[in-house]
PARO-514641 format. One record per residue (C-alpha): z, y, x. Coordinates in steps of 0.05 Angstrom, whole numbers, plus 32768, in hexadecimal, padded with zeros to 4 digits. Last residue first. Layout:
N
ZYX...
***
This chain:
450
801380DD7EAE7FCC80EC7EBD7FA880C57EF77F9B80E67F347F6080D17F637F7180BD7FA97F4980E67FE57F2C80BA800D7F2880C7805E7F7280B080687F8880BD80B07FC780E580927FCE80D3804B7FC080FE80167FD481397FF17FA681677FD67F8881397FA07FD281337F7E800081037F83801480D57F50805080DF7F2A808A80AD7F2D80BE80E17F3D80AD80ED7EF5809981287ED880AF815C7EA1808781957E8080B681CA7E6D809E81F17E2280E581E77E04810E81F77E4180E6823E7E4E80EF82547E0B813782397E078141826B7E4E812282A27E28815982A17DF2818B82A27E23817882DF7E44816A83027DFF81B282F77DF281C7831B7E33819C83587E2281BD835A7DDB820083587DFF81ED838F7E3581DD83C27DF2822483AD7DD5824383CC7E188234840F7DED822484557E0981DA84457DF881BF845E7E3481F3844F7E678203840F7E4981BB84037E5281B8840F7E9C81F183E27EA281D483B07E89819A83B87EB181B483C57EF281E883827EE381A383617ED1817283707F0B8185833E7F3B819883067F11815D830F7EDA812683237F11813A83057F53815882CD7F2E811B82C07F0880EF82C77F4E812282937F71811F82637F3A80D7825D7F3A80C882697F828100822B7F9580DF82027F60809582077F7980A882077FBE80D281CB7FBD809E81A87F8E806781AB7FBC805181677FAC807F81457F87806C81597F41808A818E7F2080BE819E7EE080DC81687EF2810C818F7F2D811181C37EF9813381947EC2815C81717EFE817A81B37F1C818881D37EDA81A9819B7EB181F281BF7EBE81D682077EBD81C8820E7E7581FF81E97E59822982057E89821C82477E6E824882317E2D827B82127E5B827982557E888287827A7E4382BE82507E2982E582657E6782D882AF7E5882F082A07E19832C827F7E28834882AB7E5A833782EB7E39835A82CF7DF9839582D37E1E838883137E39838083397DFA836B837D7E1A8344838F7DDE830983A57E03830883617E27831C833E7DDF82D6835D7DC082AD834D7DFC82BD83037DFC82BB83057DAC826A830E7DC0826482EA7DFD827982A67DD5824282A27DA4820A82BA7DD3822482847E068222824F7DC881D6825B7DBB81C4824F7E0181F382177E1481D481ED7DDB819081FE7DE4819E81E67E3281BA81A87E1D818281977DF0815781A67E2B8176817B7E638176813A7E3881AF811F7E0481C880DD7E2E81B180FD7E7A81C1813E7E65820481257E4F8214810D7E8F8201815C7EB1823A81717E73826A81447E97825881577EDA825C81AA7EC982A581A67EA182D381A67EDE82B781D87F0482A182047EC982F181FC7EB482FC82147F0182CE824B7EFB82EF82637EB7833182657ED9831C82907F1782FB82BF7EDC833E82CA7EBC835B82D37EF8832F83057F14832D83297ED18376832D7ED78382833F7F1B834C837A7F15837383A07EDA835283AB7EA2834483EF7E8C831383EC7E6182EA843D7E628300843C7EA282DE83FF7EBB830583BC7ED382E883947E98829C83AD7EA282A4839B7EF082B483557EDF8288834B7EAB824E83657ED88267832B7F07826B82F17ED7824F82EF7E98821583217EA8820982F97EE7820682BC7EBF81D382D87E8E81A982EB7EC281A882A87EEB81AD826B7EBE819A82987E81815A82B77E9D814F827C7ECA812F82597E9280F9828C7E8A80E782847EDA80E1823C7ECB80B282437E9E808A82707ECC808B82407EFD8075820E7ECF803782337EB9802F823C7F07802481FF7F267FE381F07F357FCA82277F588008824F7F6B803082107F817FF381FB7FA87FE8823A7FD1803C82387FDD803981F67FF37FFE81FB80287FD181C9801E7FE1817B802E7FDB8144805E8012810C8057803F80EF808580788100805A806681128017806980D87FE1809980A97FFB80C780C7802F80CD8107800580DB80E07FC3811180B77FEA813080F57FFD814B80FC8045818E80EA805881CE810E805D81F0810D809C81E0815580B581F181738071823F815E80708246817680B3822281B880AE824F81C6806A828D81BD808C827E81E580C4825F821E808D829E821A806B82CD822F80A8829D826B80B382A08284806C82E78293807982CC82D9809282AE82EE805682EF82D9802A831C8301805882F4834380598306835D801A834B836280318347838F8060834683DC8049832A83D27FFB835A83947FF0839783B28017839283F07FEC838B83D27FAB83C1839D7FB383D8835E7FD983CF833C7F908388834B7F99838083217FD1838F82E97FAA836682FB7F6F832883057FA9833482BF7FC9832F829F7F8182F482C47F6D82D082B17FAD82F182647FA782E1825D7F588297827D7F63828782437F9C82A8820B7F69827E82287F2A8247822C7F52824781EB7F7B824781C37F44820581D37F3381F081A27F6B821B81657F5281F281727F0E81C081567F2C81DF81197F2F81EA811A7EEF81A781317ED8818280F97EFE81AC80BF7EE3817C80977EBE8147809B7EF68173808A7F2A818980C57F59817080DD7FA0813681067F878165812B7F5E819A813C7F8F8171814C7FC7814081717F9D8175819C7F7E819781B07FC7814D81BB7FE0813E81F17F9C8189820F7FA48180821A7FF18140823A7FFE8148827D7FDC818F827A7FEC81828284802E815182BF802D818882DA800181BB82DC802F818B82F48067817F8332803581C68344802B81D383468074819A8380807481B9839E803C81FD839C805981DA83BA809581C083FA8072820383FC804F822C8403808B81F7843380B282028464807D8242847B809E825F845580D582AC845080CA82B6846F80878277844C806D829E840A807C829A83DE80BB827B839980B682A4835D80D182A683388089825983478081824E832680BF827682E680A3824382E28069820482E88092821C82B180BE822C827F807A81E88293805B81B98285809B81E4823D80AB81E0822B80618193823D80668180821780A581A081D38091817F81D08053814081D9806A814A81A680A081518171806A812D8180803380EF8163805D80BD817F808D808081988061809D81A5801C80E281B4803880CA81E1807080978202803C80CB820F800C80F18223803B80C78262804D80AA826C800580ED82677FE0810F8290801080D182C7800080E882B87FAF813082C17FC8812D83047FE78127832E7FA4816F830F7F96818B83207FD7817483657FC6819183617F8181DD83657FA381CE83A07FCD81BA83C67F8881F783AE7F6E821C83DB7F9C81F584127F8D81F5840B7F47824984077F4D824784507F77821C84707F49824E845F7F0F8289846B7F3F827284AF7F56825084B17F9F826F84BC7FE48290847B7FE1825C844D7FE882718413801E82AE840A801482BF842E7FD1828184127FAB828B83CD7FD682D383B77FB582CE839B7F6F828A83917F5B826983877F9C829F83627FBA829D83317F80824F832B7F86825C831A7FD7829482E97FCE826282CB7F96822B82C37FCA825582A08000827382757FCD822D82647FB5821B82567FF98259822A8002825982047FC1820C81FC7FC9821981D88007825981A57FF0822C819B7FAE81EF81817FD1820F815C8005823581377FCE81F7812F7FA581D8810A7FDA821480DD7FEB821180CA7FA381CB80C57F9B81CB80937FD8820680677FBB81E580737F7281A380517F90816480727F8C8124803A7F9180FD80507FC880C0807C7FB1807D80537F9F804880597FD7800480777FB97FF8809D7FF2801E808280227FED8048801F7FFD7FFE8003
***
């Protein structure tokens, strides 16, 4: 049997568990780094890096540096997608982990505006760009590492290991700032905010060791390795443009909606119009992250039973239903209900998040899958995740009401439903395409339809 027609090796639960754990550890570290920055952007960076402007403009500037990383994600998807599609998922993921961790540590070393002036926010933006490049290649590769190593009937469950990294990283990040906030606002803004960034160096070592030991995926070994193929990014835009567009819609809720429900809600809660104590909202978000961490894998298991799309539909409608009362209890300073509804919202958001790795991985055939998936996710994250806080802030400023941001959140959820409904699903046994042939093979295999 030629390399071009060889079936992937039969995945085992042991191999899938090892790959899923490696994906979870890596994405936990990546998301920790990302949420440390996001939390600091909401709570600290306006004072540390943009003290010369009023609070609204300082918040917009801080979220602007936050958005820079989102706009670097598509480029990261192209670069690391090319590496992952040509040379394997493992080398691409090793590089992204090191890039993200080093950039995060360096942010923790940056002097503030008071020390070096305008150079401080400029350096912050440059390091944020490096973070964005790394994350642009991380999620797609980690998802494929878990999903492609999983048995057919358990792909959503093992793909859920990748998704656990998000709440675990968020819990570590908000938990760190929650603890530091107990030291007082002066300590937090003067030196305390640096501690979570510098602590990333410990996590880098752990993640690198785990990732270095993981095996390449069976799909890459059987379907891609040892083949001549067209440039992945060109193949992706030529052949996968429609599922990439649908993935862009699906990401609206998972990225934009998630940012609104977390980072933007944190900033809204401590604004002068609401006046919640930062320690209260950080505590609520930390508990919510723990709940999301615990519920993600059970929801992924349900995804194998009910279907990924059904889980996304339920998650989207549930998120709209929970977000409205959450806003009301925040405005009313009802602390107990704040904790309950913040956690409930993470559960409903996980309905769209838990099956996402598997749903998007199977939207594409094996060839150029890393690039296609990373680009779809990266462009969606750039637009929805990067711009959503600024859009929500502008809507509130224009209307004078937070309810305009609530409506925007609902639109993001409905876009995810649309994308999921029309999303194609391919098996890992889908045949290779005409531009992917075994090295040394002159004949081009035909491509039977799924």
